[in-house]
Structures are given as C-alpha cells and as structure tokens.
C-alpha positions in Angstrom: -53.8 -64.2 40.4 -55.7 -67.5 39.6 -52.7 -69.5 38.6 -50.4 -67.9 41.1 -48.1 -66.1 38.5 -46.7 -62.9 39.8 -46.0 -60.4 37.1 -45.3 -57.4 39.3 -41.4 -57.9 39.3 -41.5 -57.8 35.4 -43.6 -54.6 35.5 -41.3 -53.0 37.9 -38.2 -54.1 35.9 -39.7 -52.6 32.7 -40.5 -49.4 34.5 -37.1 -49.0 35.9 -35.5 -49.7 32.5 -37.8 -47.1 31.0 -36.8 -44.5 33.6 -33.2 -45.4 33.4 -33.2 -45.0 29.5 -35.2 -41.8 29.8 -32.8 -40.4 32.2 -29.8 -41.4 30.1 -31.4 -40.0 26.9 -32.0 -36.7 28.6 -28.4 -36.7 30.0 -27.1 -37.4 26.5 -29.2 -34.6 25.0 -27.9 -32.1 27.7 -24.3 -33.2 26.9 -24.8 -33.0 23.1 -26.2 -29.5 23.5 -23.2 -28.5 25.7 -20.8 -30.1 23.3 -22.3 -28.2 20.4 -22.2 -24.9 22.5 -18.6 -25.6 23.3 -17.7 -26.3 19.7 -19.4 -23.0 18.5 -17.5 -21.0 21.2 -14.3 -22.9 20.6 -14.5 -22.2 16.8 -15.2 -18.6 17.3 -12.3 -18.2 19.7 -10.0 -20.1 17.4 -10.9 -17.9 14.4 -10.4 -14.8 16.6 -7.2 -16.3 17.9 -5.9 -16.9 14.4 -6.9 -13.3 13.2 -5.1 -11.8 16.2 -2.0 -13.9 15.7 -1.8 -13.2 12.0 -2.3 -9.4 12.8 0.5 -9.8 15.5 2.9 -11.5 13.1 2.3 -8.9 10.5 2.9 -6.0 13.1 6.0 -7.7 14.3 7.5 -8.2 10.9 6.8 -4.6 10.1 8.2 -3.3 13.4 11.3 -5.4 12.9 11.7 -4.0 9.5 11.5 -0.5 10.8 14.0 -1.3 13.6 16.4 -2.9 11.1 16.1 0.1 8.7 16.6 2.5 11.5 19.8 0.7 12.5 21.0 0.5 8.8 20.3 4.3 8.4 22.4 5.1 11.4 25.2 2.9 10.2 25.1 4.1 6.6 25.2 7.8 7.7 28.1 7.0 9.9 29.8 5.4 6.9 29.2 8.3 4.9 30.6 10.5 7.4 33.8 8.3 7.7 34.2 8.1 4.0 33.1 11.4 2.7 33.0 13.6 5.9 36.1 15.5 4.6 34.3 16.3 1.5 31.8 18.3 3.7 34.7 20.2 5.1 35.8 21.3 1.5 32.2 22.2 0.7 31.7 24.4 3.9 35.2 26.0 3.2 34.2 26.8 -0.4 31.1 28.6 0.7 33.1 30.4 3.3 35.7 31.5 0.9 33.2 32.9 -1.4 31.6 34.8 1.3 35.0 36.0 2.6 35.7 37.6 -0.9 32.5 39.6 -0.5 33.2 41.0 2.9 37.1 41.2 2.6 37.8 40.3 6.3 39.9 37.1 5.6 43.5 37.4 4.5 44.7 35.8 1.3 47.4 33.9 3.3 44.6 32.3 5.5 42.6 31.2 2.3 45.8 30.0 0.7 46.8 27.9 3.8 43.3 26.4 4.1 42.8 25.6 0.5 46.2 24.0 0.1 45.6 21.8 3.2 42.3 20.6 1.9 43.9 19.8 -1.4 46.2 17.4 0.3 43.5 15.9 2.4 41.1 15.3 -0.6 43.2 14.1 -3.5 40.2 13.0 -5.7 37.6 15.7 -5.1 37.2 18.2 -7.8 36.1 21.0 -5.5 39.5 21.0 -3.6 41.7 22.3 -6.6 38.8 24.7 -7.5 39.1 26.2 -4.1 43.0 26.5 -4.5 42.0 28.4 -7.8 39.8 30.9 -5.9 42.6 31.5 -3.4 45.3 31.9 -6.1 42.9 34.2 -8.1 42.6 36.4 -5.1 46.4 36.8 -4.9 46.6 37.4 -8.7 48.8 34.3 -8.9 48.1 33.4 -12.5 50.4 30.5 -12.8 48.7 28.8 -9.8 45.3 29.6 -11.2 45.9 27.8 -14.4 47.5 24.7 -12.8 44.6 24.5 -10.3 42.0 24.9 -12.9 43.5 22.3 -15.1 43.7 19.9 -12.1 39.9 20.6 -11.1 39.0 20.2 -14.8 40.7 16.8 -15.1 38.8 15.5 -11.9 35.4 16.8 -13.1 35.1 18.9 -16.1 31.5 19.4 -16.0 31.2 20.6 -12.4 34.3 22.5 -12.7 33.0 24.5 -15.7 29.6 25.1 -14.1 31.3 26.1 -10.8 33.4 28.9 -12.5 30.3 29.8 -14.5 28.5 30.7 -11.4 31.5 32.2 -9.6 32.3 34.5 -12.5 28.7 35.5 -12.5 28.8 36.1 -8.8 31.7 38.5 -9.2 30.0 40.4 -12.0 32.2 39.1 -14.8 29.3 38.2 -17.0 31.3 37.7 -20.3 33.7 35.3 -18.6 30.6 33.5 -17.0 29.0 33.1 -20.4 32.3 31.7 -21.8 32.4 29.1 -19.1 28.7 28.4 -19.6 29.3 27.7 -23.4 32.3 25.5 -22.6 30.1 23.6 -20.0 27.1 23.0 -22.3 29.1 22.1 -25.4 30.9 19.4 -23.5 27.6 17.8 -22.3 25.9 14.8 -23.9 22.2 15.6 -23.7 21.4 11.8 -23.2 23.9 11.5 -20.2 23.6 14.6 -18.1 24.8 14.7 -14.6 22.7 15.8 -11.7 24.3 19.2 -11.4 22.7 20.2 -14.7 19.7 20.9 -12.6 21.5 23.9 -11.4 21.6 25.4 -15.0 17.8 24.8 -15.1 17.4 26.6 -11.9 19.7 29.6 -13.0 18.3 29.8 -16.5 14.8 29.9 -15.0 15.7 33.2 -13.5 17.7 34.5 -16.6 20.7 34.5 -14.4 23.3 34.7 -17.2 22.0 37.8 -19.0 20.4 37.9 -22.4 23.4 36.2 -24.2 23.6 33.4 -21.8 19.8 33.0 -21.6 19.6 32.7 -25.4 22.4 30.1 -25.5 20.8 28.0 -22.8 17.4 28.2 -24.5 18.7 27.2 -27.9 20.6 24.4 -26.4 17.6 23.0 -24.5 15.3 23.4 -27.5 17.8 21.4 -29.7 18.3 18.7 -27.1 14.7 18.3 -26.3 13.7 18.1 -29.9 16.3 15.6 -30.7 15.5 13.4 -27.7 11.7 13.6 -28.1 12.0 12.1 -31.6 12.8 8.9 -29.7 9.5 7.1 -28.6 11.5 5.3 -25.8 12.4 8.6 -24.0 8.7 9.7 -24.1 7.6 6.4 -22.9 10.0 6.5 -20.0 8.7 9.9 -18.9 5.0 8.7 -19.1 5.9 5.7 -16.9 7.8 8.1 -14.5 4.6 10.1 -14.1 2.6 7.0 -13.7 4.9 6.0 -10.9 4.3 9.4 -9.3 0.6 8.6 -9.4 1.1 5.2 -8.0 3.1 6.3 -5.0 0.4 8.9 -4.2 -2.2 6.2 -3.4 -3.6 6.0 0.1 -4.2 2.9 2.1 -7.8 1.8 2.5 -9.2 1.4 6.1 -10.4 -2.1 5.6 -12.1 -2.0 9.1 -15.1 -0.1 7.8 -15.5 -3.1 5.3 -15.1 -6.0 7.6 -18.1 -8.0 6.6 -17.7 -7.3 2.8 -14.0 -8.4 3.0 -15.1 -11.6 4.7 -17.8 -12.6 2.4 -16.6 -11.3 -1.0 -13.7 -13.1 -2.7 -13.4 -10.0 -5.0 -12.7 -7.6 -2.1 -9.0 -7.3 -2.8 -9.7 -6.1 -6.3 -12.2 -3.7 -5.1 -9.7 -2.5 -2.5 -7.1 -2.0 -5.3 -9.3 0.1 -7.4 -10.3 2.4 -4.5 -6.6 2.8 -3.6 -5.7 3.5 -7.1 -8.4 6.2 -7.5 -7.3 7.8 -4.2 -4.2 9.1 -6.0 -6.2 11.5 -8.1 -7.2 14.0 -5.2 -3.8 13.5 -3.6 -1.9 14.5 -6.9 -4.4 17.2 -7.6 -3.8 18.8 -4.1 0.0 18.5 -4.4 0.3 20.0 -7.8 -2.4 22.6 -7.1 -0.2 23.8 -4.3 2.8 24.0 -6.6 0.8 25.9 -9.2 -0.4 28.4 -6.5 3.0 28.8 -5.0 3.9 32.5 -4.8 7.5 32.5 -3.4 9.0 35.8 -4.3 11.8 35.9 -7.0 15.0 37.1 -5.3 15.2 40.8 -5.3 19.0 40.6 -5.6 20.1 38.2 -8.2 23.3 37.5 -6.3 21.3 36.0 -3.5 19.8 33.5 -5.9 23.2 32.7 -7.4 24.6 32.2 -3.9 21.9 29.6 -3.2 22.6 27.8 -6.5 26.2 27.8 -5.8 25.6 26.5 -2.3 23.7 23.7 -3.9 26.5 22.9 -6.3 29.2 22.8 -3.8 27.2 21.2 -0.9 25.6 18.5 -3.0 27.0 15.0 -2.7 29.1 13.6 -5.5 28.6 10.4 -7.6 31.0 8.5 -5.4 28.5 8.8 -2.5 25.5 7.7 -4.6 25.6 3.9 -3.7 25.4 4.7 0.0 22.9 7.4 -0.6 20.6 4.9 -2.4 20.7 2.5 0.5 19.8 5.4 2.9 16.9 6.4 0.6 15.6 2.7 0.6 15.8 2.4 4.5 14.2 5.9 4.9 11.4 4.6 2.8 10.9 1.5 4.9 10.6 3.7 8.0 8.3 6.1 6.3 6.2 3.1 5.1 6.0 1.8 8.7 7.8 -1.5 7.7 5.8 -2.3 4.6 8.5 -3.7 2.4 6.4 -3.7 -0.8 5.4 -0.1 -0.5 8.9 1.0 0.7 10.5 -0.7 -2.4 7.9 1.1 -4.8 8.6 4.4 -3.1 12.3 4.0 -3.3 12.3 2.9 -6.9 10.3 6.0 -7.9 12.7 8.3 -5.9 15.9 6.5 -7.1 15.3 8.0 -10.5 16.4 11.4 -9.1 19.7 9.8 -7.9 20.8 8.4 -11.1 24.4 9.3 -12.0 23.3 10.4 -15.6 20.1 11.0 -17.4 18.9 12.6 -20.5 17.8 16.2 -20.5 14.1 15.2 -20.8 14.4 12.8 -18.0 16.0 15.4 -15.9 13.3 17.9 -16.5 10.8 15.3 -15.5 12.8 14.6 -12.3 12.9 18.4 -11.6 9.1 18.3 -12.0 8.6 15.4 -9.7 11.5 15.3 -7.2 12.8 18.9 -6.9 14.1 18.4 -3.4 16.4 15.5 -4.5 17.7 17.5 -7.4 18.0 20.6 -5.3 15.9 22.9 -7.5 13.3 25.4 -6.3 9.5 25.4 -6.6 9.9 28.0 -9.3 12.1 25.8 -11.4 9.9 22.7 -10.6 6.9 24.6 -12.0 8.7 25.3 -15.3 9.8 21.7 -15.5 6.2 20.5 -15.1 5.3 22.8 -17.9 7.8 21.2 -20.1 6.6 17.7 -19.1 2.9 18.6 -19.3 2.2 16.3 -22.3 3.7 13.2 -20.6 1.9 14.1 -17.3 -1.5 14.3 -19.0 -0.9 11.1 -20.9 0.2 9.4 -17.7 -3.1 10.4 -16.0 -5.0 9.0 -18.9 -3.1 5.7 -18.9 -3.4 5.3 -15.2 -7.1 5.8 -14.9 -7.8 3.6 -17.9 -5.7 0.9 -16.3 -7.5 0.7 -13.0 -10.9 1.5 -14.6 -10.4 -1.6 -16.9 -10.3 -3.8 -13.8 -12.9 -1.9 -11.8 -15.8 -3.8 -10.3 -19.3 -2.5 -9.9 -20.7 -5.8 -8.6 -18.8 -8.5 -6.8 -19.5 -12.0 -5.8 -21.0 -12.8 -2.3 -19.7 -16.2 -1.1 -21.0 -17.8 2.1 -18.8 -20.8 2.8 -18.6 -23.3 5.7 -16.6 -20.8 7.8 -18.5 -17.6 7.3 -20.1 -17.9 10.8 -20.2 -20.0 13.9 -23.4 -21.7 12.7 -21.8 -22.4 9.4 -18.8 -24.1 10.9 -20.8 -25.9 13.4 -23.2 -27.4 10.9 -20.8 -27.7 8.0 -22.8 -25.3 5.8 -23.1 -26.4 2.2 -22.2 -22.9 0.9 -23.9 -20.6 -1.4 -22.6 -18.0 -4.0 -24.3 -15.4 -5.9 -23.6 -11.9 -7.5 -24.1 -8.7 -5.5 -26.6 -7.5 -8.0 -29.0 -10.3 -7.1 -32.4 -8.9 -5.8 -32.4 -9.1 -2.1 -35.4 -11.3 -1.9 -34.0 -13.8 -4.3 -30.6 -13.6 -2.4 -32.3 -14.2 0.9 -34.2 -17.2 -0.6 -30.9 -18.7 -1.8 -29.4 -18.4 1.6 -32.5 -19.9 3.1 -32.4 -22.9 0.6 -28.9 -23.5 1.4 -29.5 -23.5 5.2 -32.4 -25.9 4.6 -30.2 -28.3 2.7 -27.5 -28.0 5.5 -29.9 -28.7 8.3 -32.0 -31.2 6.6 -30.0 -34.2 8.1 -30.0 -32.6 11.6 -33.8 -32.0 11.6 -34.4 -35.5 10.0 -32.4 -37.1 12.8 -34.5 -35.2 15.5 -37.8 -36.5 14.0 -39.9 -39.1 15.8 -39.1 -42.7 14.6 -42.2 -45.1 15.4 -40.6 -48.2 13.7 -38.8 -49.3 16.7 -42.0 -48.9 18.9 -44.1 -50.6 16.2 -41.6 -53.6 16.2 -41.7 -53.5 20.0 -45.5 -53.7 20.0 -45.5 -56.7 17.6 -43.0 -58.5 19.9 -45.1 -57.7 22.9 -48.2 -59.1 21.1 -46.4 -62.2 20.1 -45.2 -62.8 23.7 -48.6 -62.2 25.0 -50.2 -64.6 22.7 -47.7 -67.2 23.8 -48.6 -66.4 27.4 -52.3 -66.7 26.5 -51.9 -70.3 25.5 -50.4 -71.1 28.9 -52.6 -68.7 30.9 -55.3 -66.7 29.2 -55.6 -64.2 32.1 -51.9 -63.6 32.4 -51.5 -63.3 28.7 -54.2 -60.6 28.5 -52.6 -58.7 31.4 -49.1 -58.9 29.9 -50.6 -57.6 26.6 -52.3 -54.6 28.3 -49.2 -53.9 30.4 -46.7 -54.2 27.5 -48.9 -52.1 25.3 -49.2 -49.4 28.0 -45.4 -49.3 28.5 -44.7 -49.3 24.9 -47.3 -46.5 24.4 -45.8 -44.6 27.2 -42.3 -44.9 25.8 -43.5 -43.9 22.4 -45.2 -40.8 23.9 -42.2 -39.7 25.8 -40.0 -40.2 22.7 -42.5 -38.3 20.4 -42.4 -35.4 22.9 -38.6 -35.4 23.0 -38.5 -35.5 19.2 -40.9 -32.7 18.8 -38.9 -30.5 21.2 -35.6 -31.5 19.4 -37.1 -30.8 16.0 -38.4 -27.4 17.2 -35.0 -26.6 18.7 -33.3 -27.6 15.4 -35.7 -25.7 13.3 -35.2 -22.6 15.6 -31.5 -23.0 15.3 -31.8 -23.1 11.4 -33.9 -19.9 11.4 -31.2 -18.3 13.7 -28.6 -19.4 11.2 -30.5 -18.2 8.3 -31.0 -14.8 10.1 -27.4 -14.5 10.8 -26.4 -15.1 7.3 -28.9 -12.8 5.9 -27.8 -10.1 8.4 -24.1 -10.6 7.0 -25.4 -10.4 3.5 -27.2 -7.2 4.1 -24.2 -5.7 5.9 -21.9 -6.7 3.1 -24.3 -5.2 0.6 -24.5 -1.9 2.4 -20.6 -1.8 2.8 -20.4 -2.5 -0.9 -22.6 0.5 -1.6 -20.3 2.6 0.6 -17.2 1.3 -1.2 -18.7 2.1 -4.6 -19.5 5.5 -3.4 -16.0 6.1 -2.1 -14.5 4.8 -5.4 -16.7 7.0 -7.7 -16.0 10.0 -5.4 -12.3 9.6 -5.8 -12.5 8.7 -9.4 -14.5 11.9 -10.2 -11.3 13.9 -9.5 -10.0 13.0 -12.8 -11.5 16.2 -14.6 -10.1 18.4 -11.9 -6.7 17.1 -12.3 -6.8 17.3 -16.1 -8.1 20.9 -15.9 -5.1 21.6 -13.5 -2.8 20.1 -16.1 -4.3 22.0 -19.0 -4.1 25.3 -17.3 -0.6 25.0 -16.2 1.0 28.5 -16.4 4.3 27.5 -17.7 3.2 24.7 -20.1 4.9 24.3 -23.3 2.3 22.9 -25.6 3.5 20.0 -27.7 1.7 17.3 -29.6 0.2 15.1 -26.9 1.7 11.6 -26.8 -0.3 8.5 -26.7 
C-alpha cells in the first residue's frame, strides 16, 4: 500500500471471528435441537412412567385387598367352625333322625342316646331339645316330650313352632301341623319377622299345609301386607332396595377403547357413569327373564319338598352366627370385586339386607325376590315374591333411569391443555376448550389459532434481526471515515472490506433465520396436526360412547314389559 499500512491481519482476524461465531452458533443450534428432542422424549417417558406407576399402585392395592380378604375369610370360617361347629352336628343329626323315622332302621335307644348327648353339648341351641322331643315322641314318652318342647320353645318359640309344623306335616298329621302353624303365625310381629319365615313362604307357595292351612296363611299375609303397605316408609324402603339391585348389576366400562376421549374431555367420568348405569338394564332384564322362564318341576311327592324345607330350617345358621356371617359376606364381596373396596361395600350392603335378624313381611318378600339363595327359598317362591313386589320393582326402574338420565350428557367439553401432547408440554401450549358439538372446521380453526398464539414467540425469535448488522454497518462507516482522514485509500479499503464482512455475516444470519423459521413453522404445523388428530379421535370415540349408551338405555321398555307381564304379579296401585 502507498502509506505502508498493512490491513491484512485485521481482515484475517475478522474472518476468523466470523467463522468461529458461525461455528459456535451452528453448534448451539444443534444442542438446542437435541435438548428439545430430549425434553420431548423425557416428558413422554415421564407421563408414561407416571401412568404405569399409578396403574401398578392401583393393582397392588386391589391385590393386597383380595389377599387380606382371603385370609380373613379363612380365619372367620375357622372361627365359625370353632364357635358354632357343634351346631352343625345337631343339624345333621336332626336330618338323620327324621330320615331314620322314615326307614325305621335306627333303634329308639340310639336316637335317645345321641339326642341327649347333643342336648348337653349345645345348651343354648333350640334344635337340641327339639331333637330330644323327636326321640321321646318315637318312644311314646309323653312326659319327656312335654318337657323337651317347653325347653325348645323357651329358647326359640318361632323356630320351634315352625319346626313342629313341618314335622307334623311330614308325618301326615295335618291337623296338628295346622295347629302348630296357627300358633307360629299368631306369635309373629309382621314388622319384625325372622329369616325362617321364608320357609313359610316356600311351603305356602306349594300349598303344603292343605286347604285350611293355606287359607290361614293367605289371610295372615294379606292382613299384614295391607297394614304395612299403608306406611309410606315401608314402600320407600322396598323401592330403594330394588334400586340397589339395579345398581349392583352395573357393568364396568372398558375405558381402553375411549383412551383419547378420557384424556381430552373433563366430562368423561360423568359419561362413564351414565354408560355404566345404563348397563344395568340389559343385565337385570336377562337375570329376571331367566327367573320368569324357569320351568323347574313342582315336586311330585309333597314330602320331598317338605324335606327340603325342613333341611333349610335345621341346617340354616342362627342369629348368633350373623355377625361373623356378615363379615364373611363382606370379604367374599371384596374377592368377587377383585379388590375394588367401593364396589365390594356396595355389593355387601345390598346383600346384607337378606341377613338382617328381623324384617317386616314386605321387606322379607322383597328379599325373597332379590336374594333367594341367602334366604334359602326356591326359584318358584322367588317368582311369587317378585309378583308381590312388582309395583316397587317397576317404580324402582322408573326412578333409576330418571336419575341417570337427568345427568346424562349428549355433548361434552373438549379441553386441550399444556399436557395433552408432547408438543403441548414442550412449547407450553396456551390451551383451548370448546364443546363437542362445535363444527369440525371451527374446532380445527380454534386449535390452529391456539397453536399460532403458542408458537408466536418461538417463530418471532427465529426471524432475521437486521438491527445489529445495521448498527455494525454504521460503526464500520464511521471508522472508515476516520481512516479516510488519515489515509483516503486505507479508509476506502476498510469501508469496502467491512461492508463485505458485515454483508456476508448478515447473509449467513438471514439464511439461518429462514431455516429456523421454516423449521418452527413446520413444527407448529405438526403440533396442529397432532392436536387435530386427537380431537378427531376423541370425537369419534364420543360417537361410539353415545351409541353404546343409547343401546343400553333402550333396554328400558324391554325390562318394563317383562315386569308388566310377570306371571305371578299381584296388581296393586303403583307407587311413585
């Protein structure tokens, strides 16, 4: 150069700085992209891990509940055997004694010895002195018969009266049987009947006591029922009992087929409840259709039926055992419900009604209709009991469906929050909520608008910012002008070189910004597509859920038709 000024080191330094900055910026971009990818992957893995952990905890709690209940059931049954196992011996012996009278192959001395021994071993049990009575009766020992009957009667007058009612009928002494039956029924309080009264229902359903006995039973039942039905509370209790029967017949909903809907709709649980509630209708219809269609043959020999009824009376557990039996029933419900404690409690509460020590005659008939196995009555008697309770049954169905329909949802809210997808959690999605009846085009536009708002700052940050290069150019021009005052040629060269470097850097930055902006816009479109896809999946699953609900709910007319056509129904004024 003319003045000997060498600017080449300056140019080289500027170039090296530019290359270093460019490399560092590219490296930072790579690292940022890698971090973003890692964040997305980590977020997805953490959500999956949380879901898996919560599912594992739920499974573990339920498995532990089943294990504990299994242990409790074993312990309770062992306790029952320890404390009341000797009752079972008396029960078996009573059945054997009755059978021995029929075939006549057991001596009176043997029966006397066994019955007296059991009388000593079971000092509180009513059946032991009743067994002594049978043994004395077989020997024509009138004095012992009277004493033993008195002892049995003092321990449990109702069961003793009923026992001898059935024994006398078994032996063909119908007049004596009816006398005992009158004594039994007259001693009862229709609002506090014990569970063995179900045996009378069973026997009377087959006219087991002859015309006189049947007429007396019918008159008693009619008077009792009329008296008790005058109380609104009794009717209300029966309706609630039938509603409970509907409630425990609900089936669980497989939520896996509604995975997206359950994730994006805060109303899903309510939708799930209404589907599960409606699922009871076909279940109850199928159950009671089978009862209605049951064609079990009436015993050709009445004595066979009476034997079965006697077996039920003498083999059924007593009130003393009820507390332990209730615990067994609860833990059995836990096992049946696979550890779901809420469901187990609901099931146990409904079934406990049949284990009440006393109940009114209307409630007992309802229990015979709903829980015949626990009361020990046949399907034939159950069918008659359903006919007596048909008004409450129908009212319960009406209330049940009205209740869940009043909370039924045709449309739900779709809510896409900051955690609905990996994109949403990565970019802190601003969120959007709209009803499911929104037109698809409008819903998609709402999602798009929300994503544009969310990604605005990211895309803005990626845009080319010329200000710093303008400022750099102004500085370069100023420096060049200063150089010109000292050396015009050097100043001009510096101006050209500085302008070229700044222009090159600006061009590279513009290119990187355009690439980053295109990538951000592409990511935004991918996020929009992902959310729109979830919306469409959720909407499709909502249609499926609504179809399932309506299909289940449409079983109501079928169930009401079944009730209205019940063959043994006693038509009364329908209750509200």
